[in-house]
The first five atom37 places (N, CA, C, CB, O) and aatype in JSON, in Angstrom:
{
  "aatype": [12, 15, 11, 11, 11, 0, 4, 11, 15, 4, 11, 0, 13, 18, 10, 7, 6, 9, 4, 14, 9, 4, 11, 15, 2, 5, 9, 0, 7, 19, 17, 5, 7, 1, 9, 2, 9, 10, 3, 0, 2, 11, 15, 6, 9, 0, 5, 11, 12, 2, 9, 6, 9, 11, 7, 6, 18, 0, 9, 11, 9, 1],
  "atom_mask": [
    [1, 1, 1, 1, 1],
    [1, 1, 1, 1, 1],
    [1, 1, 1, 1, 1],
    [1, 1, 1, 1, 1],
    [1, 1, 1, 1, 1],
    [1, 1, 1, 1, 1],
    [1, 1, 1, 1, 1],
    [1, 1, 1, 1, 1],
    [1, 1, 1, 1, 1],
    [1, 1, 1, 1, 1],
    [1, 1, 1, 1, 1],
    [1, 1, 1, 1, 1],
    [1, 1, 1, 1, 1],
    [1, 1, 1, 1, 1],
    [1, 1, 1, 1, 1],
    [1, 1, 1, 0, 1],
    [1, 1, 1, 1, 1],
    [1, 1, 1, 1, 1],
    [1, 1, 1, 1, 1],
    [1, 1, 1, 1, 1],
    [1, 1, 1, 1, 1],
    [1, 1, 1, 1, 1],
    [1, 1, 1, 1, 1],
    [1, 1, 1, 1, 1],
    [1, 1, 1, 1, 1],
    [1, 1, 1, 1, 1],
    [1, 1, 1, 1, 1],
    [1, 1, 1, 1, 1],
    [1, 1, 1, 0, 1],
    [1, 1, 1, 1, 1],
    [1, 1, 1, 1, 1],
    [1, 1, 1, 1, 1],
    [1, 1, 1, 0, 1],
    [1, 1, 1, 1, 1],
    [1, 1, 1, 1, 1],
    [1, 1, 1, 1, 1],
    [1, 1, 1, 1, 1],
    [1, 1, 1, 1, 1],
    [1, 1, 1, 1, 1],
    [1, 1, 1, 1, 1],
    [1, 1, 1, 1, 1],
    [1, 1, 1, 1, 1],
    [1, 1, 1, 1, 1],
    [1, 1, 1, 1, 1],
    [1, 1, 1, 1, 1],
    [1, 1, 1, 1, 1],
    [1, 1, 1, 1, 1],
    [1, 1, 1, 1, 1],
    [1, 1, 1, 1, 1],
    [1, 1, 1, 1, 1],
    [1, 1, 1, 1, 1],
    [1, 1, 1, 1, 1],
    [1, 1, 1, 1, 1],
    [1, 1, 1, 1, 1],
    [1, 1, 1, 0, 1],
    [1, 1, 1, 1, 1],
    [1, 1, 1, 1, 1],
    [1, 1, 1, 1, 1],
    [1, 1, 1, 1, 1],
    [1, 1, 1, 1, 1],
    [1, 1, 1, 1, 1],
    [1, 1, 1, 1, 1]
  ],
  "atom_positions": [
    [[4.17, 1.46, 20.33], [4.41, 1.47, 18.91], [3.08, 1.49, 18.17], [5.25, 0.24, 18.49], [2.15, 0.77, 18.54]],
    [[2.98, 2.31, 17.14], [1.76, 2.45, 16.35], [1.58, 1.28, 15.4], [1.78, 3.76, 15.57], [2.54, 0.63, 14.99]],
    [[0.34, 1.04, 15.07], [-0.01, -0.01, 14.13], [-0.01, 0.58, 12.72], [-1.39, -0.64, 14.48], [-0.45, 1.71, 12.51]],
    [[0.49, -0.19, 11.75], [0.48, 0.28, 10.36], [-0.95, 0.31, 9.85], [1.36, -0.61, 9.46], [-1.77, -0.54, 10.2]],
    [[-1.23, 1.29, 9.0], [-2.55, 1.45, 8.38], [-2.41, 1.18, 6.89], [-3.14, 2.87, 8.65], [-1.33, 1.37, 6.32]],
    [[-3.49, 0.76, 6.27], [-3.51, 0.54, 4.82], [-4.32, 1.66, 4.18], [-4.1, -0.86, 4.46], [-5.41, 2.0, 4.65]],
    [[-3.79, 2.24, 3.12], [-4.45, 3.33, 2.39], [-5.49, 2.75, 1.43], [-3.41, 4.2, 1.62], [-5.2, 1.8, 0.7]],
    [[-6.7, 3.31, 1.42], [-7.76, 2.86, 0.51], [-7.43, 3.2, -0.94], [-9.09, 3.49, 0.89], [-7.83, 2.48, -1.85]],
    [[-6.72, 4.29, -1.17], [-6.45, 4.74, -2.53], [-5.37, 3.92, -3.23], [-6.04, 6.18, -2.52], [-5.57, 3.44, -4.35]],
    [[-4.2, 3.77, -2.57], [-3.08, 3.11, -3.24], [-2.68, 1.78, -2.61], [-1.9, 4.02, -3.23], [-1.77, 1.12, -3.12]],
    [[-3.34, 1.36, -1.52], [-3.12, 0.1, -0.83], [-1.8, 0.03, -0.08], [-3.18, -1.02, -1.81], [-1.43, -1.05, 0.38]],
    [[-1.08, 1.12, 0.07], [0.2, 1.13, 0.77], [0.0, 1.12, 2.28], [1.03, 2.34, 0.35], [-0.95, 1.72, 2.79]],
    [[0.9, 0.45, 2.99], [0.91, 0.5, 4.44], [1.75, 1.69, 4.88], [1.45, -0.83, 5.05], [2.78, 1.98, 4.27]],
    [[1.31, 2.37, 5.93], [2.05, 3.53, 6.42], [1.77, 3.77, 7.89], [1.71, 4.78, 5.62], [0.79, 3.26, 8.43]],
    [[2.63, 4.55, 8.53], [2.44, 5.0, 9.9], [2.1, 6.49, 9.84], [3.72, 4.74, 10.78], [2.55, 7.18, 8.93]],
    [[1.34, 6.97, 10.77], [0.99, 8.39, 10.77], [-0.42, 8.63, 10.3], [0.0, 0.0, 0.0], [-1.23, 7.7, 10.24]],
    [[-0.71, 9.87, 9.96], [-2.07, 10.26, 9.59], [-2.32, 10.32, 8.09], [-2.37, 11.59, 10.18], [-3.45, 10.12, 7.65]],
    [[-1.28, 10.6, 7.29], [-1.44, 10.77, 5.84], [-0.51, 9.81, 5.11], [-1.14, 12.23, 5.42], [0.65, 9.63, 5.49]],
    [[-1.03, 9.19, 4.06], [-0.24, 8.26, 3.24], [0.89, 9.03, 2.54], [-1.14, 7.53, 2.19], [0.61, 10.02, 1.86]],
    [[2.14, 8.61, 2.69], [3.25, 9.32, 2.05], [3.31, 9.15, 0.53], [4.54, 8.86, 2.65], [3.97, 9.93, -0.15]],
    [[2.62, 8.15, 0.0], [2.67, 7.9, -1.44], [1.64, 8.72, -2.2], [2.46, 6.42, -1.72], [1.99, 9.4, -3.17]],
    [[0.37, 8.66, -1.78], [-0.69, 9.35, -2.53], [-1.28, 10.54, -1.77], [-1.79, 8.37, -2.87], [-2.17, 11.22, -2.29]],
    [[-0.81, 10.79, -0.56], [-1.25, 11.94, 0.27], [-2.72, 11.85, 0.68], [-1.02, 13.24, -0.48], [-3.33, 12.87, 0.97]],
    [[-3.28, 10.65, 0.71], [-4.67, 10.45, 1.12], [-4.71, 10.16, 2.62], [-5.32, 9.3, 0.32], [-3.73, 9.7, 3.2]],
    [[-5.85, 10.44, 3.24], [-6.0, 10.13, 4.66], [-7.12, 9.1, 4.87], [-6.29, 11.41, 5.46], [-7.64, 8.97, 5.98]],
    [[-7.5, 8.38, 3.82], [-8.54, 7.36, 3.93], [-7.91, 6.04, 4.35], [-9.3, 7.2, 2.59], [-7.03, 5.52, 3.66]],
    [[-8.36, 5.51, 5.48], [-7.81, 4.28, 6.03], [-8.74, 3.12, 5.71], [-7.59, 4.41, 7.56], [-9.95, 3.21, 5.89]],
    [[-8.16, 2.02, 5.24], [-8.94, 0.82, 4.95], [-9.22, 0.1, 6.26], [-8.19, -0.11, 3.96], [-8.31, -0.15, 7.05]],
    [[-10.48, -0.24, 6.48], [-10.87, -0.95, 7.68], [-10.51, -2.42, 7.62], [0.0, 0.0, 0.0], [-10.1, -3.0, 8.63]],
    [[-10.67, -3.02, 6.46], [-10.41, -4.45, 6.3], [-9.5, -4.64, 5.09], [-11.74, -5.25, 6.12], [-9.75, -4.1, 4.02]],
    [[-8.44, -5.41, 5.27], [-7.53, -5.72, 4.18], [-7.08, -7.17, 4.32], [-6.31, -4.76, 4.17], [-7.16, -7.75, 5.4]],
    [[-6.59, -7.74, 3.22], [-6.11, -9.12, 3.22], [-4.78, -9.2, 2.5], [-7.14, -10.07, 2.57], [-4.62, -8.67, 1.41]],
    [[-3.83, -9.86, 3.12], [-2.53, -10.13, 2.52], [-1.63, -8.93, 2.43], [0.0, 0.0, 0.0], [-2.08, -7.79, 2.33]],
    [[-0.34, -9.2, 2.46], [0.68, -8.16, 2.32], [1.66, -8.58, 1.24], [1.43, -7.89, 3.66], [1.92, -9.77, 1.05]],
    [[2.19, -7.6, 0.55], [3.2, -7.86, -0.47], [4.26, -6.76, -0.37], [2.57, -7.91, -1.91], [3.93, -5.59, -0.19]],
    [[5.52, -7.15, -0.48], [6.62, -6.19, -0.49], [7.13, -6.06, -1.9], [7.75, -6.63, 0.48], [7.55, -7.05, -2.51]],
    [[7.11, -4.86, -2.42], [7.63, -4.58, -3.76], [9.01, -3.97, -3.6], [6.67, -3.62, -4.56], [9.17, -2.93, -2.97]],
    [[10.02, -4.63, -4.17], [11.4, -4.14, -4.06], [11.8, -3.29, -5.27], [12.35, -5.31, -3.91], [12.5, -2.29, -5.12]],
    [[11.36, -3.7, -6.45], [11.65, -2.95, -7.67], [10.39, -2.92, -8.52], [12.86, -3.59, -8.46], [10.08, -3.88, -9.23]],
    [[9.66, -1.83, -8.44], [8.36, -1.72, -9.11], [8.49, -1.78, -10.63], [7.68, -0.43, -8.71], [7.55, -2.2, -11.31]],
    [[9.61, -1.36, -11.18], [9.79, -1.36, -12.63], [9.94, -2.77, -13.21], [11.0, -0.53, -13.0], [9.53, -3.01, -14.35]],
    [[10.51, -3.7, -12.44], [10.75, -5.05, -12.93], [9.71, -6.06, -12.46], [12.1, -5.51, -12.5], [9.71, -7.19, -12.93]],
    [[8.84, -5.67, -11.57], [7.87, -6.59, -10.98], [6.6, -6.68, -11.81], [7.54, -6.17, -9.56], [5.96, -5.66, -12.08]],
    [[6.23, -7.89, -12.21], [4.99, -8.1, -12.94], [3.78, -7.87, -12.03], [4.94, -9.51, -13.54], [2.75, -7.36, -12.46]],
    [[3.92, -8.26, -10.77], [2.83, -8.05, -9.8], [2.59, -6.56, -9.59], [3.16, -8.73, -8.46], [1.44, -6.13, -9.53]],
    [[3.65, -5.78, -9.48], [3.51, -4.33, -9.32], [2.81, -3.71, -10.52], [4.9, -3.67, -9.12], [1.99, -2.81, -10.37]],
    [[3.12, -4.19, -11.7], [2.46, -3.67, -12.9], [0.98, -4.01, -12.91], [3.13, -4.23, -14.15], [0.16, -3.17, -13.29]],
    [[0.62, -5.22, -12.48], [-0.79, -5.62, -12.45], [-1.56, -4.86, -11.39], [-0.91, -7.12, -12.21], [-2.76, -4.6, -11.55]],
    [[-0.89, -4.49, -10.29], [-1.55, -3.76, -9.21], [-1.41, -2.24, -9.37], [-0.97, -4.18, -7.87], [-1.87, -1.49, -8.51]],
    [[-0.78, -1.79, -10.46], [-0.55, -0.37, -10.74], [0.27, 0.31, -9.64], [-1.88, 0.36, -10.91], [-0.07, 1.4, -9.19]],
    [[1.35, -0.35, -9.21], [2.24, 0.17, -8.18], [3.49, 0.69, -8.86], [2.59, -0.91, -7.12], [4.11, 0.0, -9.66]],
    [[3.88, 1.92, -8.53], [5.04, 2.55, -9.15], [6.18, 2.81, -8.18], [4.63, 3.84, -9.78], [7.29, 3.13, -8.6]],
    [[5.93, 2.68, -6.87], [6.93, 2.98, -5.85], [7.12, 1.76, -4.97], [6.52, 4.22, -5.0], [6.15, 1.1, -4.6]],
    [[8.39, 1.44, -4.62], [8.63, 0.27, -3.78], [8.05, 0.5, -2.38], [10.14, -0.03, -3.68], [7.94, 1.63, -1.92]],
    [[7.69, -0.61, -1.73], [7.13, -0.53, -0.4], [6.27, -1.73, -0.07], [0.0, 0.0, 0.0], [6.27, -2.72, -0.81]],
    [[5.54, -1.64, 1.03], [4.68, -2.72, 1.5], [3.23, -2.35, 1.17], [4.87, -2.97, 3.02], [2.79, -1.24, 1.49]],
    [[2.49, -3.27, 0.55], [1.14, -3.0, 0.09], [0.19, -4.11, 0.51], [1.12, -2.85, -1.43], [0.6, -5.26, 0.71]],
    [[-1.08, -3.77, 0.66], [-2.12, -4.76, 0.9], [-2.53, -5.35, -0.44], [-3.35, -4.13, 1.65], [-2.57, -4.64, -1.45]],
    [[-2.84, -6.62, -0.45], [-3.24, -7.26, -1.7], [-4.71, -6.97, -2.0], [-3.01, -8.77, -1.62], [-5.06, -6.68, -3.15]],
    [[-5.56, -7.05, -0.98], [-6.99, -6.82, -1.19], [-7.52, -5.89, -0.1], [-7.78, -8.17, -1.21], [-7.25, -6.1, 1.08]],
    [[-8.27, -4.89, -0.49], [-8.87, -3.94, 0.45], [-10.38, -3.92, 0.24], [-8.27, -2.51, 0.27], [-10.86, -3.94, -0.89]],
    [[-11.12, -3.89, 1.36], [-12.58, -3.8, 1.27], [-13.04, -2.49, 1.83], [-13.26, -4.96, 2.03], [-14.24, -2.21, 1.86]]
  ]
}
């Protein structure tokens, strides 16, 4: 089973070579924390992190 990667551009976790949300192929080497967004329109955290699509995201990327 493959390990999930975190995208440097949008902070989303994904499997494969290209991020399905922003179409970037830049992988974050170091990240901290995970957050699951269920409804991006109603979530205050999603608004602060500029997240528009539900999914699993890294909280901090270096």
